[in-house]
C-alpha positions in Angstrom: 35.5 26.6 0.1 35.1 25.6 3.7 32.1 23.7 5.1 31.2 26.8 7.2 31.2 29.0 4.1 29.2 26.5 2.1 26.6 26.2 4.9 26.4 30.0 5.0 25.8 30.2 1.3 23.2 27.4 1.3 21.4 29.1 4.2 21.4 32.5 2.4 20.1 30.8 -0.7 17.2 29.2 1.3 16.4 32.5 2.9 16.4 34.2 -0.5 14.2 31.5 -2.0 11.8 31.7 1.0 11.5 35.4 0.6 10.8 35.0 -3.1 8.0 32.5 -2.4 6.5 34.8 0.2 6.6 37.8 -2.2 5.0 35.6 -4.9 2.3 34.5 -2.5 1.5 38.1 -1.5 1.4 39.1 -5.2 -0.9 36.1 -5.9 -3.3 37.2 -3.2 -3.2 40.9 -4.3 -3.9 40.0 -7.9 -6.4 37.2 -7.1 -8.6 36.4 -8.9 -7.1 36.5 -12.4 -10.0 34.5 -14.0 -13.6 33.6 -13.2 -14.3 31.8 -9.8 -16.8 28.9 -9.5 -19.2 28.9 -6.5 -20.7 25.4 -6.1 -24.2 25.5 -4.7 -25.3 21.9 -3.9 -29.0 22.7 -4.4 -31.3 23.4 -7.4 -31.7 26.8 -8.9 -34.4 28.8 -7.1 -33.9 27.0 -3.7 -33.3 29.3 -0.7 -29.7 28.3 -0.6 -29.3 29.1 -4.3 -30.8 32.6 -3.8 -28.4 33.4 -1.0 -25.5 32.0 -2.9 -26.2 34.1 -5.9 -26.4 37.2 -3.7 -22.9 36.5 -2.3 -21.6 35.6 -5.8 -22.8 38.9 -7.2 -21.2 41.0 -4.5 -17.9 39.1 -4.8 -18.0 39.7 -8.5 -18.3 43.4 -7.9 -15.5 43.3 -5.4 -13.0 41.3 -7.5 -13.8 42.5 -11.0 -14.0 38.8 -12.0 -17.1 36.8 -12.5 -18.1 34.5 -9.7 -20.2 31.8 -11.5 -22.8 29.8 -9.5 -22.6 26.1 -10.4 -25.7 24.3 -9.1 -24.9 20.7 -8.3 -28.0 19.4 -6.6 -28.6 15.8 -5.5 -28.2 13.3 -2.7 -29.1 15.8 0.0 -26.2 18.1 -1.1 -23.6 15.4 -1.2 -23.0 15.6 -4.9 -22.0 19.3 -4.8 -20.0 18.9 -1.6 -18.0 16.0 -3.0 -17.3 17.9 -6.2 -15.9 20.8 -4.1 -13.6 18.4 -2.1 -12.2 17.1 -5.4 -11.5 20.5 -6.9 -8.0 22.0 -7.1 -7.2 24.0 -3.9 -6.2 27.1 -5.9 -8.9 29.6 -4.8 -11.0 29.2 -7.9 -13.6 26.9 -6.4 -15.8 27.9 -3.5 -18.6 26.0 -1.8 -21.8 27.5 -0.4 -22.7 24.8 2.1 -25.4 24.5 4.7 -26.7 22.4 7.6 -27.3 19.4 5.3 -23.6 18.8 5.3 -23.5 18.4 9.1 -26.5 16.1 9.0 -25.1 14.0 6.2 -21.8 13.5 8.1 -23.8 10.9 10.2 -26.7 10.0 8.0 -24.8 9.2 4.8 -22.7 6.0 5.0 -19.7 5.2 2.9 -19.0 8.7 1.9 -15.9 9.3 -0.2 -15.1 12.5 1.6 -15.0 14.0 5.1 -16.1 17.7 5.4 -13.8 18.3 8.4 -10.8 16.9 6.6 -11.4 17.8 2.9 -12.8 21.3 3.2 -11.7 24.5 4.9 -14.3 27.0 6.2 -13.9 30.6 5.2 -16.7 32.2 7.2 -20.2 31.7 8.4 -22.6 33.6 6.1 -26.1 33.6 7.6 -28.1 31.9 10.3 -31.8 31.4 9.7 -34.6 30.3 12.0 -37.1 27.7 11.0 -40.7 28.3 12.1 -43.2 25.7 13.1 -46.4 26.5 11.3 -49.7 24.7 11.6 -53.0 24.6 9.8 -55.4 27.2 11.4 -57.8 24.4 12.3 -55.3 22.8 14.8 -56.5 23.8 18.3 -53.1 25.2 19.4 -51.8 28.7 19.4 -48.3 27.8 20.3 -45.9 24.9 20.7 -46.8 24.3 24.3 -50.5 23.8 23.3 -49.4 21.5 20.4 -47.3 19.3 22.6 -50.2 19.0 25.0 -52.4 17.8 22.1 -49.7 15.3 21.2 -49.4 14.0 24.8 -53.2 13.7 25.1 -53.4 11.6 21.9 -50.1 10.1 20.9 -49.6 9.9 17.1 -52.3 12.5 16.4 -49.9 15.1 15.3 -48.4 14.5 11.9 -45.6 16.7 10.6 -44.2 17.1 7.1 -40.7 17.6 5.8 -38.8 17.8 2.6 -37.4 14.3 3.0 -35.9 11.9 5.5 -33.0 13.4 7.3 -33.6 17.0 6.1 -33.5 20.0 8.3 -37.4 20.2 8.7 -37.4 16.5 9.7 -34.7 16.7 12.3 -36.0 20.0 13.7 -39.3 18.3 14.5 -37.6 15.1 15.6 -35.5 17.1 18.1 -38.7 18.7 19.4 -40.3 15.3 19.8 -37.3 13.9 21.6 -36.7 16.8 24.0 -40.4 17.2 24.8 -40.8 13.4 25.1 -43.9 13.2 22.9 -44.8 11.0 20.0 -45.4 12.7 16.6 -45.6 11.1 13.2 -43.2 12.1 10.4 -44.5 12.3 6.8 -41.7 12.9 4.3 -42.3 14.7 1.0 -40.1 15.3 -2.1 -39.6 18.9 -1.3 -40.9 21.5 1.1 -43.5 22.9 -1.2 -45.8 19.8 -1.4 -45.4 19.4 2.4 -46.6 23.0 3.0 -49.5 22.3 0.5 -50.6 19.4 2.6 -50.4 21.5 5.8 -52.6 24.1 4.1 -55.1 21.3 3.1 -55.2 19.9 6.6 -53.7 16.5 5.5 -50.9 17.0 8.1 -50.8 19.4 11.0 -47.4 21.0 11.0 -44.0 21.6 9.4 -40.8 23.3 10.5 -40.5 25.6 7.4 -38.0 28.3 6.6 -39.4 31.7 7.3 -39.1 32.7 3.6 -41.2 29.7 2.5 -43.9 30.1 5.0 -44.2 33.9 5.3 -46.7 34.5 2.4 -49.1 32.0 4.0 -48.5 33.4 7.5 -49.3 36.9 6.3 -52.5 35.7 4.5 -53.6 33.8 7.6 -53.5 30.4 5.9 -50.8 29.2 8.2 -50.5 29.7 11.9 -47.0 30.3 13.3 -46.3 28.5 16.6 -42.7 29.1 17.4 -39.3 29.8 15.8 -36.4 27.4 16.2 -33.6 29.7 17.0 -32.4 30.7 20.5 -33.8 34.2 20.1 -36.8 35.6 18.3 -36.7 36.4 14.6 -36.8 40.0 13.5 -39.1 38.9 10.7 -41.6 37.4 13.2 -41.0 39.4 16.4 -44.3 38.3 18.0 -43.6 34.6 17.6 -41.9 33.0 20.6 -39.0 30.6 20.4 -39.5 26.9 21.1 -37.3 27.4 24.2 -39.7 30.1 25.5 -42.6 27.7 24.9 -41.7 25.0 27.4 -38.8 23.3 25.8 -35.7 25.0 27.3 -32.4 24.6 25.5 -34.1 23.8 22.1 -32.4 25.2 19.0 -32.4 24.0 15.4 -31.1 26.6 13.0 -30.7 26.6 9.2 -27.3 28.1 8.3 -25.0 28.8 5.4 -21.2 28.7 5.3 -18.6 29.6 2.7 -15.9 26.9 2.2 -12.9 26.1 0.0 -11.1 22.8 -0.7 -8.6 21.8 2.0 -5.1 22.9 1.1 -6.0 26.3 -0.4 -3.0 28.6 0.2 -3.4 30.7 3.3 -2.7 33.9 1.4 -5.7 33.2 -0.9 -7.8 32.1 2.0 -7.1 35.4 3.8 -8.1 37.3 0.6 -11.3 35.4 0.2 -12.1 35.8 3.9 -11.5 39.6 3.8 -13.8 40.0 0.7 -16.5 37.8 2.3 -16.6 40.0 5.5 -17.1 43.1 3.3 -20.0 41.4 1.6 -21.6 40.6 4.9 -21.1 44.2 6.1 -23.1 45.5 3.1 -26.4 47.0 4.2 -28.4 45.6 1.2 -27.1 42.1 1.9 -28.0 42.3 5.6 -31.4 43.7 4.7 -32.1 40.9 2.2 -31.1 38.2 4.6 -33.3 39.8 7.4 -36.3 39.9 5.1 -36.1 36.1 5.0 -35.7 36.0 8.8 -32.0 35.5 8.7 -29.1 37.2 10.3 -25.8 37.9 8.4 -23.2 36.2 10.5 -19.5 36.6 9.8 -16.8 34.6 11.6 -13.2 33.6 11.4 -12.4 30.3 9.6 -11.6 28.7 13.0 -14.9 29.8 14.5 -16.8 28.3 11.5 -14.9 25.1 11.8 -15.7 24.8 15.5 -19.4 25.5 14.7 -19.4 22.8 12.1 -17.9 20.2 14.4 -20.5 21.0 17.0 -23.3 20.8 14.5 -22.1 17.4 13.3 -22.0 16.1 16.9 -25.4 17.5 17.8 -27.2 16.1 14.8 -25.5 12.8 15.2 -27.1 12.5 18.6 -30.6 13.4 17.2 -30.3 11.0 14.3 -29.3 8.2 16.7 -32.0 8.9 19.2 -34.7 9.2 16.6 -33.5 6.1 14.7 -33.3 8.0 11.4 -32.1 6.0 8.4 -31.2 7.4 5.0 -33.7 6.9 2.1 
Protein backbone atom coordinates (compact mmCIF):
# COMPACT_ATOMS: atom_id res chain seq x y z
CA UNK A 1 0.00 0.00 0.00
CA UNK A 2 1.42 3.38 -0.98
CA UNK A 3 1.88 6.28 1.44
CA UNK A 4 -0.70 8.22 -0.55
CA UNK A 5 -3.26 5.44 -0.24
CA UNK A 6 -2.51 5.03 3.46
CA UNK A 7 -2.93 8.75 4.06
CA UNK A 8 -6.25 8.69 2.24
CA UNK A 9 -7.54 5.78 4.31
CA UNK A 10 -6.39 7.47 7.54
CA UNK A 11 -8.08 10.74 6.52
CA UNK A 12 -11.28 8.90 5.67
CA UNK A 13 -11.18 7.14 9.03
CA UNK A 14 -10.76 10.42 10.89
CA UNK A 15 -13.66 11.97 8.96
CA UNK A 16 -15.81 8.95 9.76
CA UNK A 17 -14.89 9.07 13.45
CA UNK A 18 -15.57 12.83 13.58
CA UNK A 19 -18.95 12.29 11.98
CA UNK A 20 -19.75 9.60 14.51
CA UNK A 21 -18.79 11.89 17.41
CA UNK A 22 -20.93 14.70 15.97
CA UNK A 23 -23.93 12.37 15.59
CA UNK A 24 -23.39 11.07 19.12
CA UNK A 25 -23.24 14.66 20.39
CA UNK A 26 -26.47 15.57 18.62
CA UNK A 27 -28.15 12.45 19.99
CA UNK A 28 -26.93 13.28 23.49
CA UNK A 29 -28.42 16.78 23.24
CA UNK A 30 -31.73 15.54 21.84
CA UNK A 31 -32.10 12.91 24.56
CA UNK A 32 -30.80 15.11 27.37
CA UNK A 33 -31.47 14.79 30.22
CA UNK A 34 -31.61 11.05 30.85
CA UNK A 35 -31.65 11.42 34.64
CA UNK A 36 -32.42 14.09 37.26
CA UNK A 37 -30.51 17.39 37.04
CA UNK A 38 -29.19 19.24 40.09
CA UNK A 39 -29.71 23.01 40.34
CA UNK A 40 -27.40 24.47 43.00
CA UNK A 41 -28.85 27.53 44.72
CA UNK A 42 -26.15 29.04 46.97
CA UNK A 43 -28.67 30.47 49.43
CA UNK A 44 -30.99 29.13 52.12
CA UNK A 45 -34.48 27.78 51.40
CA UNK A 46 -37.04 30.58 51.34
CA UNK A 47 -34.59 33.27 50.27
CA UNK A 48 -35.57 35.34 47.22
CA UNK A 49 -32.93 33.59 45.14
CA UNK A 50 -34.28 30.19 46.22
CA UNK A 51 -37.84 31.10 45.28
CA UNK A 52 -36.80 32.19 41.78
CA UNK A 53 -34.54 29.17 41.37
CA UNK A 54 -37.36 26.79 42.26
CA UNK A 55 -39.62 28.46 39.72
CA UNK A 56 -37.05 27.89 36.98
CA UNK A 57 -36.42 24.33 38.19
CA UNK A 58 -40.14 23.53 38.02
CA UNK A 59 -40.45 24.80 34.46
CA UNK A 60 -37.34 22.93 33.29
CA UNK A 61 -38.71 19.78 34.91
CA UNK A 62 -41.89 20.18 32.89
CA UNK A 63 -39.94 20.83 29.69
CA UNK A 64 -37.51 17.93 30.06
CA UNK A 65 -39.63 15.27 31.73
CA UNK A 66 -36.84 14.79 34.25
CA UNK A 67 -36.73 16.20 37.75
CA UNK A 68 -34.60 19.31 38.25
CA UNK A 69 -33.74 19.12 41.94
CA UNK A 70 -32.88 22.29 43.86
CA UNK A 71 -29.82 21.80 46.06
CA UNK A 72 -29.51 24.64 48.60
CA UNK A 73 -25.87 25.20 49.55
CA UNK A 74 -25.87 28.40 51.57
CA UNK A 75 -22.90 29.98 53.30
CA UNK A 76 -19.92 32.30 52.89
CA UNK A 77 -21.94 34.81 50.92
CA UNK A 78 -22.78 32.19 48.23
CA UNK A 79 -19.16 31.02 47.86
CA UNK A 80 -19.89 27.51 49.17
CA UNK A 81 -22.50 26.75 46.54
CA UNK A 82 -20.60 28.46 43.74
CA UNK A 83 -17.42 26.52 44.51
CA UNK A 84 -19.40 23.27 44.55
CA UNK A 85 -20.66 24.05 41.05
CA UNK A 86 -17.13 24.72 39.79
CA UNK A 87 -16.03 21.30 41.05
CA UNK A 88 -18.94 19.39 39.49
CA UNK A 89 -18.60 17.24 36.39
CA UNK A 90 -19.25 19.34 33.25
CA UNK A 91 -21.81 16.88 31.92
CA UNK A 92 -24.96 19.01 31.93
CA UNK A 93 -26.31 17.48 35.13
CA UNK A 94 -25.24 20.30 37.44
CA UNK A 95 -26.57 23.84 37.00
CA UNK A 96 -25.95 26.93 39.15
CA UNK A 97 -28.43 29.70 39.94
CA UNK A 98 -26.04 32.54 40.74
CA UNK A 99 -26.55 36.21 41.54
CA UNK A 100 -24.69 39.48 42.09
CA UNK A 101 -22.97 38.11 45.21
CA UNK A 102 -20.67 36.16 42.91
CA UNK A 103 -19.52 39.37 41.19
CA UNK A 104 -18.99 41.10 44.55
CA UNK A 105 -17.10 38.15 46.03
CA UNK A 106 -14.71 38.09 43.08
CA UNK A 107 -13.05 41.09 44.75
CA UNK A 108 -14.17 40.82 48.36
CA UNK A 109 -13.18 37.19 49.03
CA UNK A 110 -9.46 36.59 49.08
CA UNK A 111 -7.72 33.26 48.42
CA UNK A 112 -10.67 31.71 46.62
CA UNK A 113 -10.14 28.25 45.17
CA UNK A 114 -12.08 29.17 42.03
CA UNK A 115 -12.51 31.92 39.45
CA UNK A 116 -16.10 32.39 38.22
CA UNK A 117 -14.93 33.69 34.85
CA UNK A 118 -12.64 30.70 34.35
CA UNK A 119 -14.48 27.87 36.07
CA UNK A 120 -18.09 28.57 35.09
CA UNK A 121 -19.89 29.15 31.80
CA UNK A 122 -22.97 31.41 31.71
CA UNK A 123 -26.07 30.00 30.02
CA UNK A 124 -28.33 33.06 30.20
CA UNK A 125 -29.39 35.96 32.37
CA UNK A 126 -32.61 35.11 34.19
CA UNK A 127 -33.97 38.21 35.89
CA UNK A 128 -32.92 41.73 36.81
CA UNK A 129 -34.41 43.15 40.01
CA UNK A 130 -34.30 46.67 41.39
CA UNK A 131 -33.58 47.42 44.99
CA UNK A 132 -35.58 50.13 46.66
CA UNK A 133 -34.26 52.56 49.24
CA UNK A 134 -36.88 52.63 51.99
CA UNK A 135 -36.91 54.77 55.12
CA UNK A 136 -38.82 55.03 58.37
CA UNK A 137 -41.78 57.43 57.87
CA UNK A 138 -40.38 59.70 60.58
CA UNK A 139 -37.34 60.56 58.44
CA UNK A 140 -37.99 64.06 57.03
CA UNK A 141 -37.28 63.11 53.41
CA UNK A 142 -39.68 62.13 50.67
CA UNK A 143 -37.01 61.15 48.17
CA UNK A 144 -33.29 60.41 47.87
CA UNK A 145 -32.47 64.04 47.08
CA UNK A 146 -33.97 65.12 50.41
CA UNK A 147 -32.19 62.33 52.26
CA UNK A 148 -28.82 63.30 50.80
CA UNK A 149 -29.45 66.90 51.84
CA UNK A 150 -30.01 65.69 55.41
CA UNK A 151 -26.80 63.66 55.28
CA UNK A 152 -24.82 66.67 54.03
CA UNK A 153 -26.28 68.97 56.66
CA UNK A 154 -25.34 66.58 59.46
CA UNK A 155 -22.65 64.07 58.42
CA UNK A 156 -23.12 60.66 60.02
CA UNK A 157 -26.75 61.27 60.94
CA UNK A 158 -28.07 58.80 58.35
CA UNK A 159 -27.57 55.16 59.33
CA UNK A 160 -28.37 52.46 56.79
CA UNK A 161 -28.72 48.75 57.35
CA UNK A 162 -27.73 45.74 55.28
CA UNK A 163 -27.75 41.96 55.39
CA UNK A 164 -24.01 41.96 56.08
CA UNK A 165 -20.70 43.48 55.03
CA UNK A 166 -20.19 43.30 51.29
CA UNK A 167 -23.76 42.28 50.49
CA UNK A 168 -25.89 43.87 47.78
CA UNK A 169 -27.76 46.21 50.19
CA UNK A 170 -24.47 47.37 51.70
CA UNK A 171 -22.78 48.13 48.40
CA UNK A 172 -25.88 49.74 46.88
CA UNK A 173 -25.82 52.30 49.70
CA UNK A 174 -22.02 52.58 49.65
CA UNK A 175 -22.21 53.40 45.94
CA UNK A 176 -24.83 56.07 46.65
CA UNK A 177 -22.66 57.57 49.37
CA UNK A 178 -19.61 57.57 47.10
CA UNK A 179 -21.33 59.05 44.05
CA UNK A 180 -23.19 61.70 46.05
CA UNK A 181 -20.11 62.43 48.17
CA UNK A 182 -21.95 62.24 51.47
CA UNK A 183 -21.13 60.44 54.71
CA UNK A 184 -23.58 57.76 55.88
CA UNK A 185 -23.04 55.09 58.54
CA UNK A 186 -23.32 51.40 57.65
CA UNK A 187 -24.92 49.06 60.21
CA UNK A 188 -24.58 45.39 59.15
CA UNK A 189 -27.07 42.72 60.27
CA UNK A 190 -27.22 38.95 59.91
CA UNK A 191 -29.89 39.03 57.26
CA UNK A 192 -32.20 41.57 55.70
CA UNK A 193 -35.19 40.82 57.96
CA UNK A 194 -33.62 42.16 61.20
CA UNK A 195 -32.33 45.18 59.29
CA UNK A 196 -35.82 46.02 58.05
CA UNK A 197 -37.15 45.47 61.58
CA UNK A 198 -34.78 48.14 62.88
CA UNK A 199 -35.79 50.55 60.09
CA UNK A 200 -39.42 50.01 61.13
CA UNK A 201 -38.46 50.68 64.75
CA UNK A 202 -36.52 53.83 63.86
CA UNK A 203 -33.20 52.44 65.11
CA UNK A 204 -31.70 53.12 61.69
CA UNK A 205 -33.03 55.35 58.95
CA UNK A 206 -32.80 53.40 55.71
CA UNK A 207 -32.03 50.19 53.81
CA UNK A 208 -31.68 49.26 50.13
CA UNK A 209 -34.12 46.35 50.20
CA UNK A 210 -35.38 44.08 47.46
CA UNK A 211 -38.85 45.13 46.31
CA UNK A 212 -40.34 41.80 47.40
CA UNK A 213 -39.01 42.14 50.98
CA UNK A 214 -40.16 45.73 51.40
CA UNK A 215 -43.46 45.72 49.50
CA UNK A 216 -45.78 44.63 52.38
CA UNK A 217 -44.45 47.44 54.61
CA UNK A 218 -44.59 49.94 51.74
CA UNK A 219 -48.23 49.04 51.05
CA UNK A 220 -49.13 49.34 54.74
CA UNK A 221 -47.39 52.71 55.03
CA UNK A 222 -44.85 51.44 57.56
CA UNK A 223 -41.95 52.11 55.20
CA UNK A 224 -41.46 55.05 52.87
CA UNK A 225 -39.98 54.32 49.40
CA UNK A 226 -37.41 56.91 48.34
CA UNK A 227 -36.01 55.60 45.06
CA UNK A 228 -35.34 52.42 43.09
CA UNK A 229 -31.80 51.50 42.15
CA UNK A 230 -32.27 50.47 38.51
CA UNK A 231 -31.74 52.72 35.52
CA UNK A 232 -35.50 52.77 34.84
CA UNK A 233 -38.51 52.74 37.12
CA UNK A 234 -39.92 49.47 38.42
CA UNK A 235 -43.30 48.31 37.13
CA UNK A 236 -44.07 47.23 40.70
CA UNK A 237 -43.44 50.79 42.00
CA UNK A 238 -44.18 53.02 39.00
CA UNK A 239 -44.52 56.20 41.07
CA UNK A 240 -41.15 55.80 42.78
CA UNK A 241 -38.33 57.56 40.92
CA UNK A 242 -34.92 56.09 40.22
CA UNK A 243 -31.85 57.26 42.11
CA UNK A 244 -30.54 58.64 38.81
CA UNK A 245 -33.69 60.77 38.48
CA UNK A 246 -33.21 62.02 42.02
CA UNK A 247 -29.98 63.92 41.62
CA UNK A 248 -27.38 61.16 41.23
CA UNK A 249 -27.06 60.69 37.44
CA UNK A 250 -25.52 57.43 36.30
CA UNK A 251 -26.36 55.56 39.49
CA UNK A 252 -27.40 51.91 39.07
CA UNK A 253 -27.18 48.94 41.45
CA UNK A 254 -29.25 45.97 40.38
CA UNK A 255 -29.90 42.61 41.91
CA UNK A 256 -29.80 39.89 39.26
CA UNK A 257 -29.83 36.15 38.66
CA UNK A 258 -27.95 34.10 36.07
CA UNK A 259 -28.00 30.41 35.10
CA UNK A 260 -24.54 28.86 34.77
CA UNK A 261 -22.87 25.48 34.26
CA UNK A 262 -19.37 24.17 35.03
CA UNK A 263 -16.78 25.22 32.45
CA UNK A 264 -16.17 22.52 29.88
CA UNK A 265 -19.81 21.51 29.51
CA UNK A 266 -20.20 20.26 25.90
CA UNK A 267 -21.52 22.90 23.54
CA UNK A 268 -24.35 20.66 22.32
CA UNK A 269 -25.65 20.32 25.88
CA UNK A 270 -25.08 24.01 26.56
CA UNK A 271 -27.20 24.85 23.52
CA UNK A 272 -29.96 22.51 24.70
CA UNK A 273 -30.00 24.03 28.20
CA UNK A 274 -29.98 27.54 26.73
CA UNK A 275 -32.89 26.81 24.39
CA UNK A 276 -34.97 25.38 27.24
CA UNK A 277 -34.12 28.32 29.51
CA UNK A 278 -35.27 30.85 26.92
CA UNK A 279 -38.60 29.05 26.69
CA UNK A 280 -38.96 29.23 30.47
CA UNK A 281 -38.35 32.99 30.36
CA UNK A 282 -40.94 33.42 27.61
CA UNK A 283 -43.60 31.83 29.82
CA UNK A 284 -46.25 34.40 30.77
CA UNK A 285 -46.68 33.03 34.30
CA UNK A 286 -42.94 33.20 34.96
CA UNK A 287 -42.71 36.76 33.69
CA UNK A 288 -45.75 37.76 35.75
CA UNK A 289 -44.29 36.20 38.91
CA UNK A 290 -40.96 37.99 38.44
CA UNK A 291 -42.79 41.27 37.77
CA UNK A 292 -44.80 40.93 40.99
CA UNK A 293 -41.49 41.14 42.86
CA UNK A 294 -40.37 44.12 40.80
CA UNK A 295 -38.17 42.06 38.50
CA UNK A 296 -37.92 41.73 34.75
CA UNK A 297 -37.32 38.38 33.05
CA UNK A 298 -34.14 38.93 31.07
CA UNK A 299 -32.92 36.34 28.58
CA UNK A 300 -29.55 36.59 26.86
CA UNK A 301 -26.94 34.64 24.99
CA UNK A 302 -24.18 33.04 27.01
CA UNK A 303 -21.72 35.57 25.58
CA UNK A 304 -23.91 38.49 26.66
CA UNK A 305 -24.21 37.06 30.16
CA UNK A 306 -20.43 36.57 30.36
CA UNK A 307 -19.85 40.19 29.30
CA UNK A 308 -22.35 41.39 31.90
CA UNK A 309 -20.61 39.37 34.61
CA UNK A 310 -17.19 40.78 33.71
CA UNK A 311 -18.58 44.32 33.86
CA UNK A 312 -20.27 43.68 37.22
CA UNK A 313 -17.03 42.32 38.70
CA UNK A 314 -15.14 45.41 37.54
CA UNK A 315 -17.83 47.81 38.77
CA UNK A 316 -18.11 46.35 42.26
CA UNK A 317 -14.34 46.06 42.57
CA UNK A 318 -14.16 49.84 42.21
CA UNK A 319 -16.91 50.42 44.79
CA UNK A 320 -15.30 48.01 47.27
CA UNK A 321 -11.95 49.73 46.88
CA UNK A 322 -13.33 53.26 47.19
CA UNK A 323 -15.48 52.38 50.21
CA UNK A 324 -12.68 50.44 51.88
CA UNK A 325 -14.92 47.38 52.35
CA UNK A 326 -13.28 44.38 54.02
CA UNK A 327 -14.77 40.89 54.32
CA UNK A 328 -16.07 39.82 57.72
